[in-house]
N, C-alpha and C positions, 0 to 999 in steps of 0.2 A: 206266770203260772200256765204249765201245758197242761191242756185238759186229755184226759185219757179215755175218753169214751168212745173212741175209733179201736177198730181191729188191732189189738197188739200181734205182735210175733213175739212167742213166749216157749222160751227153753227149759224144761223141767229134768231134773236128773233123779233117779233113783225111783222109777215107776212101777215097778213090778206088784208093789202090794201098797197097804196101809194108806200114808198121808200122800204118796205120790198119784197114785191110782184116783184118788177122788178130789186130787189137785186138779188132775189133766181133765178128768169129765166136768165138772163145776167150771172152769176156765173156758172150756170149747165150748160147752152148752151157753154161755154167756156171749159168743159170738168173736172168741178171738181164735186166732192159729195158733196150735201149740205143737211144738216137736216132743214128743215122748221120748226120753232116753234110757235105757237100761242095759246090763251087762246081757252079753250071751243071745242075742233074739234069734238065732238059730239051733240055739241048743236048749238048754233048762228053760230060758223065757220064750222059746218059740212060742206056745200057747197064748202067752199074754199078750205078744207083739200080735197074733191073729185076731187075737180079740179085739184089741184097739181098732184093727182093721174094719174088723166087721160092724163094731160101735160105729166109726166115722163113717160108712157107707151108708148102713142102715137108718142113721139118723142126722146124717148130711151134716156132719161134724168134719172141720178143718183140724184133723189130728194126724202126724205124721210120726211113725215111728223110725229111731235111730239108734246105733250099736253104739254106746258110749259106757266104758269102764270109768270111772272118774281117776282111777291110779294110774292111768295111761293119759299121758300129755298127747301122745300121738293122735289116739281117737278122740279126746277131747277138741286137739285143733282140729280135723277132719270133720267131726260135726258141725263145729261152728262154721268154717270154709264152706260146707254144703250148705246150710241155712243161708248165708250172706249171695250165695251163689245163685238161690233160688229165689229169696224175699228182697235184698238188697239192704235187710238191716236186721236185728236183733233188738227187741225193745225190753224184755224183760227176761232173767234168768231166775228159776227159782233152785236153790242149792236144797235136795232133799236127801241124796245119796247119803246114807249114814248106816254103821253098822253100832251095836251095842254090847255092853259088857259087866259081868255080873260076880262077884265073887271078891275074896282076897286080893288084895292088889299085889301083892309080894310074890303071887303066887301064879302072875300071867307070866310069860315068856317077854323077854327084848321084841322076840318077832312078834306076838301078837300085839304088843303095845305099839311097834312100828307101823303094821296092817292098819291098826285104828287111826293113826295119825296120817297116815298115808291117805286114807278114805276120806275121813273126816274133815280134816281142816287142810291138806294137801290139794285133796280131792276138790273142795269148793274155789280154792284158791286158784286149781289149774282153769277153772271153768271161766271164772272172772278175769283171770289175767287174759284168757284169750278172745273173749268179747268185748271188754274194754276199748281196744283199739278202735271198734267199730263204733261205740257207744258214744264214745268220745267225738269222733267225726260228723256224728249224725245229733250231738249236742242234747242228747237226751237217753234216758234208759233208768232201768230199777234192777236193783241185784236185791232177791230177796234171799235171807236166810234161814232156814228151819233148824232152830236150835234146840234149845228144851229148859225147863224153868231148872232142870240140872245144872245150869252154868252158873248161878245162882244160889240155888239151895244144896249144898252139899250132902249125900248120903252115904253113909258107910258101905263098902263093899261096890260103890258104884264110881270108884275114885279115876278109872282110866277114861272112862264115857263123859264122865263131869270133866273131866279136866280136859280134853279134846274141845269138849263142847264151850268151856270157858275160852281155850285159844281161838275158837272159830267168830267169837263174839269180839273178841278183842280185834281181830281182823275188820271184821264186818264196821265195826263202831269207829276204826281208823281211816276206813275207805269211805265211811260218812264224810268225813269232815276234809277228807283228802280230795272227794269228788263233787262236795257241794257247788263249787263254783265251777263246775262243767256241767250242768243241767242233768248230773246222775243221781241218784240218790241209791244209800245203801242203808237196809232195814234189817230188822231181826224178828222174826216170830217164836215166842218161847211156849211151846206146847206144855199143860200140864199131863197128870194121869189119862189116858185114852184108851179105849177097847179097841186096840188095834193087836197083828202077831208080835210087837214089838218086844215084850217080855219073853215070850217063847223062841225070840230069833239070837238072845243076846248070847256071845260068847261066853264059855267056862272057862277059870284056870287049867292050863295042861299041866303044871308042876305041882302032883299031886301030892308029894312029900311036904313042899311048904303048905299047901292047901290043908294037910292035917292038923297042923299045928293050930287050926280054927276051928277044929271041930267042936269046940264048947259053945261057938257060936252059932252053931248050925240052927237050933230054936229062933234065934233073931233074923238068921236068913230067911227060913221058913215066915215067919212072921211079916216080913217085910213083901214077900211076894204075895203070900194070902190077903192081905192089906191091899197090896195095889189091885189083885184079881176082883176081891169085893168091890172096891172104889169103881171101876170100870163096870162093873155089873150091874149096879146101882141107876136105873132108869131116872130117880130123882136128881142125879146129879149131871152137870155138863162134862160129860166125859164120850159124846158121841163124837167122833173123828172128822165129820162134816163138817165141823166148826171150825177145824185147822183150814180147811178148805175155802171157806168163806172167808175167812179173815185174809186169805193170798188174796182173791178176787176182790175183795175190799180196797187194799192196796193199791192193788195195781189199778183201779177205776178212782182211784184220788189223784188229784190234782198235781203235780210234780213238785215239791218243796212243800207240802203241806202234809206229808207221810210222816206217821211218830216213828223215832228210832227203833223202840221196841215194842212189841203187842203181846201180851199175856194172853193165852187162850185156853179156856177150861177152869178147870180146879186151882186157884191160887192161893198159894199157905203162905204168902205175904212178900211174893216177890216183888209185885207192882210198886210198893212204896221204897224197896229197895233201889230198884229202877230209877224212880223220880228223885231219891236222895241222890245218887250217883251221877245222875243228869246235870241235878243243879249244881254239885261240885267241881263236874266238868266245865261247865259253862263259865262258873267264875275262873276257874283255873286259867282256863283259854282267854277269857279278858284281862287277867294280870300278865297274860305273855305277851299280851299284845294280838293276839291271833282270834280273838271273836268275831273276825268276819267271816270264819269259815264255817259258823253256824249263825242259823236269825236265832240273837238272846232273846229278843222282846218276843218273838214267837213262839220259844220254847217256856218262857215263864207264862206267857198266857195259857200255854197248853197247861200248865201245871196249878194255873190260879183257880 
C-alpha cells in the first residue's frame, strides 16, 4: 500500500463556486499542491481567479489557477502538460465540473442534452484520459468523480442530469477495475442535498410548447424545489457542503488500495444499501467470470461485513 500523507499534486475541475471552491481550499490547507481549473479565467471568472491567487499569497498555500473548459480536449491536454512540465507528476484528479438541469425531459432540446453530456460525462473522461498515461508511468494515482445520489435515486424532472451522472459512475467503476493492478484508484463521491447554488444554476427546458404539456405538474415541480430548499436550510441536517470537501481530502489521504469505490456524503435516502448490494453482485459476477483478481474480493467482503 502506498501512503498518501506526503504532498500530493492535485488537479481539480470546476472550481468557480460550490463544492469545487471548498475542495480547493480544504485540500490546499492540508498541505497539498492544488491546480484549480475553471473556464474563462480572464473574463467571467477573472475575479474568482484573482481571489484564489490572493488566498494563496496571504495564506502561503500552493494554489495555482489554470484555464480549463472540460468540453475542450485542447485546453484539458494543455493544462495537464503544463502541470507535468512544472511538477513532473499528477497524483490526484478531482472531476467536479458539471451542470444540472431541471424540467420535463422531452422539453429539453437535443443540443441542451448534448452539452450536458459533453460537460458531465465526456468532460471527466477527457481529463482522465489526459492524465492516465502519466499516472500509469508513475504507477500511482487517484481519480475522484463528484457524482450525485441522483445517479442511484432517480427523480422526475431530473432525467437529463441523473442519466449523465449514472453514465459517469459506470465509467468510473469500469476504470476502477481496469486500473486496479496499475496502482491507480478510481472512486466516486455521491453527495446528497447540499446548500450550494446548484439548484439555482440548473438549466431549464427550451422547448416551451412541449413544457406546456406538463403544466398540470407545476405544483409537483414547486414542491420538489421547496423541499430541497427546506432541507438545505435546516441546520440540524448534514447539508453543509464542507462535508463533501472533507470527504475528498479523506480519500486523498487514505492509502492506495484501501479507498472505497463509492462514498455517500450528506443525507442518504437509501443509496448506501443499493451501493452495497450492487457491489456484492459485481464482485460475485467478476469471480464467476474468472476476473476476480481485478478487485480485492476479500477486502471488499470485509468492508461490507
